[in-house]
N, C-alpha and C positions, 0 to 999 in steps of 0.2 A: 683752793681757793685760786682765782687767776691772778697772776703778777704782771704789771708792766714791765716790759723790756724794751730797751733800745738797742738795735744791732746797726753797727757800722757795715757799708758795703764798699767794695771796691774791686777793679779788675783793670789790668793793663795789657792783657794778651787775648788776640781773637777779637770776635764781636763784643766789645765791652757790653755795650747797653743791652743786647739779646742775653748776655749770660747773666748778668744783673736781674733782668726780668725772671729769667728761668729761675734763678736762686729764690725769688721772692716768690713766684709760683709753687715752689716745692715747699718753702715754708708754709704757705698758705694751705697746701693740701695736706699738712698733719694735721689730724684732727684734734690735737692738743694744743692747737695755736689758732688765735683769732687774730687776723691782719687788721693794725690800725693804719698809720699814716705813712706815706714813703715820701720823702724829701725830692728836692730838684735834685737831679745828678748833675756834678760840677767836674769839670776838666782840670787835674792838678798834676804838677811837676813830680815824678817818683823822687822820693827822698832815699837816695841809694849812691854808692861808690860805683855801682855797676851801670853802665849805660843802659837806659830801656826806655820803652815807649812810656807816655803820659798816662795817668790814671784816670778812670772815671769814678768816682766817691759819691756816696749819698749815706742817709742814715733812714732806717724806719722803725716804727714802734709797732710794738703787739703784745697781745694779751696770751698768757699760757698758763697750762697747769702742769708743764715740764719744771722739774728741779732744774736749777744752775747746771748740774753735771749733764743731766738729760738732754737740756738745750745745747750744750757744747757739744756733745756728741752728734746731735742731729745736724748742726751746723757744719762739723766735720765730716759729716756723711755726704752733705751737699756739696761741700766743696770736693771732695773725692770724685762724685758721680759728674761734676761739671770740669772735671781734668787736673784738677790741683793735685801736685804729686808730692810736694814738701812744703812744710811751714816755716820758711826761712824769714827773719825779720825785713831783710831788704830784698829779695829775690821778686824777679817778675812772677806775676801770677794770672791765672785766667779767672778766679773768684777769691775774695777773702770777706769772710763774715765774722765780727768781732763782736762780742758780747760787751757793750759799754756801760749799761746799766742793767741791773736785775731788782726792780724797785728800788729801795733805798738799802739794799743790802750791799755789806762791806764783805768781801771773800777773798781770801789769800791762801790759795792751794797751790801746790807745785805746777799744776797743768790750768789754773784758771784763777785769774785775779780780776776781780770786780769791785769798783768801777775800773775801766781799762786804763792801766797806769800811764799811759801817756796821752789819753785824749785831751786833756787841759792845755797840751802844747802843739796841737795839730789844728791848723787851719781847715783842711778837709774834712773834719769831724765837727769842729766847733760851727763852721757856716751852714751846713744843715740843720745841725741841733738848734742853731739859732733861729733858723726858719721855722720849726715845726715846735720848739720847745722852749722858748727864750727864758722861761720862769722857772724851769727844771732847775733845782738844787744840786749839785754835786755833793753826794753824803760824806766825802772825805774834807774836800776843800771849804765846804759850806758856802759855797758862792754860785748864783744861778749863770746860766749857761750864757746870758747876754753879757754878764761883766766879764766871763773867761774868753767869749768871743771879741769883745772891744778891746781887751789885754793883748791877745794874740793877732788879731786880724789888723787892728787900727794901732796898737803900741799906747793907747789908753788905759791909763791906771787910775 
Protein backbone atom coordinates (compact mmCIF):
# COMPACT_ATOMS: atom_id res chain seq x y z
CA UNK A 1 0.00 0.00 0.00
CA UNK A 2 1.27 3.48 -0.86
CA UNK A 3 2.15 5.75 2.04
CA UNK A 4 2.24 9.55 1.82
CA UNK A 5 5.61 10.97 2.82
CA UNK A 6 6.93 14.51 3.26
CA UNK A 7 10.62 15.18 2.67
CA UNK A 8 12.60 18.29 3.55
CA UNK A 9 15.03 19.56 0.92
CA UNK A 10 18.09 21.70 1.58
CA UNK A 11 21.35 22.70 -0.09
CA UNK A 12 23.96 25.38 0.54
CA UNK A 13 26.98 24.33 -1.53
CA UNK A 14 27.34 24.58 -5.31
CA UNK A 15 24.38 25.17 -7.60
CA UNK A 16 21.76 24.71 -4.90
CA UNK A 17 18.66 24.78 -7.09
CA UNK A 18 20.11 22.45 -9.72
CA UNK A 19 21.16 19.98 -7.02
CA UNK A 20 17.72 20.04 -5.42
CA UNK A 21 16.07 19.53 -8.83
CA UNK A 22 18.41 16.61 -9.52
CA UNK A 23 17.55 15.05 -6.13
CA UNK A 24 13.85 15.37 -6.98
CA UNK A 25 14.44 13.73 -10.38
CA UNK A 26 16.33 10.86 -8.73
CA UNK A 27 13.50 10.30 -6.26
CA UNK A 28 11.00 10.38 -9.10
CA UNK A 29 13.05 7.82 -11.07
CA UNK A 30 12.55 5.25 -8.30
CA UNK A 31 9.80 2.85 -9.47
CA UNK A 32 8.46 2.60 -5.89
CA UNK A 33 7.90 6.36 -5.65
CA UNK A 34 5.14 8.50 -7.11
CA UNK A 35 6.02 12.18 -6.87
CA UNK A 36 3.51 14.62 -5.43
CA UNK A 37 3.87 18.35 -4.85
CA UNK A 38 7.06 20.39 -4.52
CA UNK A 39 6.98 23.63 -2.55
CA UNK A 40 8.47 26.93 -3.51
CA UNK A 41 12.18 26.97 -2.66
CA UNK A 42 13.13 29.60 -0.10
CA UNK A 43 16.49 31.06 0.89
CA UNK A 44 17.35 30.82 4.58
CA UNK A 45 20.31 31.57 6.81
CA UNK A 46 22.36 28.58 7.94
CA UNK A 47 21.85 27.60 11.58
CA UNK A 48 25.45 26.95 12.54
CA UNK A 49 28.42 28.13 14.56
CA UNK A 50 30.48 27.52 11.39
CA UNK A 51 30.27 30.39 8.86
CA UNK A 52 28.67 29.04 5.70
CA UNK A 53 26.52 30.05 2.72
CA UNK A 54 22.76 30.47 2.93
CA UNK A 55 20.52 27.49 2.25
CA UNK A 56 17.87 26.91 -0.36
CA UNK A 57 15.08 24.91 1.31
CA UNK A 58 11.75 23.37 0.43
CA UNK A 59 9.62 20.30 0.96
CA UNK A 60 8.00 17.74 -1.28
CA UNK A 61 5.34 15.12 -0.93
CA UNK A 62 5.42 11.69 -2.47
CA UNK A 63 3.67 8.37 -2.27
CA UNK A 64 5.81 5.28 -1.85
CA UNK A 65 5.75 1.53 -1.44
CA UNK A 66 9.14 1.71 0.30
CA UNK A 67 9.34 1.09 4.03
CA UNK A 68 10.70 3.95 6.13
CA UNK A 69 14.12 2.25 6.31
CA UNK A 70 14.16 1.61 2.56
CA UNK A 71 13.27 5.24 1.93
CA UNK A 72 16.02 6.37 4.30
CA UNK A 73 18.52 4.27 2.35
CA UNK A 74 17.23 5.69 -0.94
CA UNK A 75 17.57 9.29 0.27
CA UNK A 76 21.04 8.67 1.69
CA UNK A 77 22.11 7.07 -1.61
CA UNK A 78 20.91 10.18 -3.47
CA UNK A 79 22.76 12.45 -1.04
CA UNK A 80 25.97 10.46 -1.63
CA UNK A 81 25.48 10.48 -5.41
CA UNK A 82 25.09 14.27 -5.32
CA UNK A 83 28.28 14.80 -3.35
CA UNK A 84 27.32 14.73 0.30
CA UNK A 85 30.23 13.26 2.21
CA UNK A 86 29.06 13.42 5.82
CA UNK A 87 25.84 13.77 7.75
CA UNK A 88 26.67 16.32 10.44
CA UNK A 89 23.91 18.41 11.98
CA UNK A 90 25.38 21.82 11.23
CA UNK A 91 27.78 21.11 8.36
CA UNK A 92 27.51 22.73 4.92
CA UNK A 93 26.00 20.34 2.40
CA UNK A 94 25.46 19.87 -1.29
CA UNK A 95 22.08 18.28 -0.51
CA UNK A 96 20.05 17.31 2.53
CA UNK A 97 16.99 15.07 2.28
CA UNK A 98 15.15 14.62 5.57
CA UNK A 99 12.10 12.41 6.00
CA UNK A 100 9.73 14.72 7.86
CA UNK A 101 6.59 12.56 7.95
CA UNK A 102 5.84 9.00 6.86
CA UNK A 103 2.05 8.89 6.89
CA UNK A 104 1.01 9.36 10.50
CA UNK A 105 3.61 6.88 11.77
CA UNK A 106 5.76 7.61 14.79
CA UNK A 107 9.16 5.93 14.46
CA UNK A 108 12.01 6.16 16.95
CA UNK A 109 15.03 4.14 15.88
CA UNK A 110 18.72 4.82 16.29
CA UNK A 111 19.13 6.00 12.69
CA UNK A 112 15.60 7.26 11.96
CA UNK A 113 13.17 9.42 13.92
CA UNK A 114 9.83 10.27 12.32
CA UNK A 115 8.33 12.82 12.53
CA UNK A 116 11.60 14.67 12.20
CA UNK A 117 12.35 15.71 15.79
CA UNK A 118 13.01 19.40 15.12
CA UNK A 119 10.68 20.23 12.24
CA UNK A 120 8.21 22.07 14.50
CA UNK A 121 10.99 24.55 15.45
CA UNK A 122 12.29 25.29 11.95
CA UNK A 123 10.83 28.04 9.82
CA UNK A 124 12.60 26.63 6.75
CA UNK A 125 10.43 23.52 7.10
CA UNK A 126 7.23 25.13 8.37
CA UNK A 127 7.02 27.81 5.66
CA UNK A 128 6.96 25.28 2.78
CA UNK A 129 4.85 22.78 4.77
CA UNK A 130 2.30 25.52 5.41
CA UNK A 131 2.31 26.32 1.68
CA UNK A 132 1.48 22.75 0.65
CA UNK A 133 -0.28 21.15 3.61
CA UNK A 134 -1.47 23.68 6.20
CA UNK A 135 -4.02 21.25 7.63
CA UNK A 136 -1.65 18.28 7.97
CA UNK A 137 -1.61 17.30 11.65
CA UNK A 138 1.69 16.51 13.35
CA UNK A 139 1.10 12.99 14.79
CA UNK A 140 3.01 13.65 18.02
CA UNK A 141 2.09 17.27 18.76
CA UNK A 142 -1.47 16.85 17.43
CA UNK A 143 -1.37 20.33 15.87
CA UNK A 144 -1.76 21.28 12.21
CA UNK A 145 1.09 22.78 10.21
CA UNK A 146 -0.61 26.19 10.05
CA UNK A 147 -0.63 26.41 13.86
CA UNK A 148 3.04 25.40 14.12
CA UNK A 149 3.88 27.83 11.30
CA UNK A 150 2.14 30.75 12.99
CA UNK A 151 3.81 29.94 16.30
CA UNK A 152 7.36 29.78 14.90
CA UNK A 153 7.24 32.28 12.05
CA UNK A 154 4.94 34.91 13.58
CA UNK A 155 5.19 34.16 17.31
CA UNK A 156 1.40 33.74 17.47
CA UNK A 157 0.16 31.28 20.09
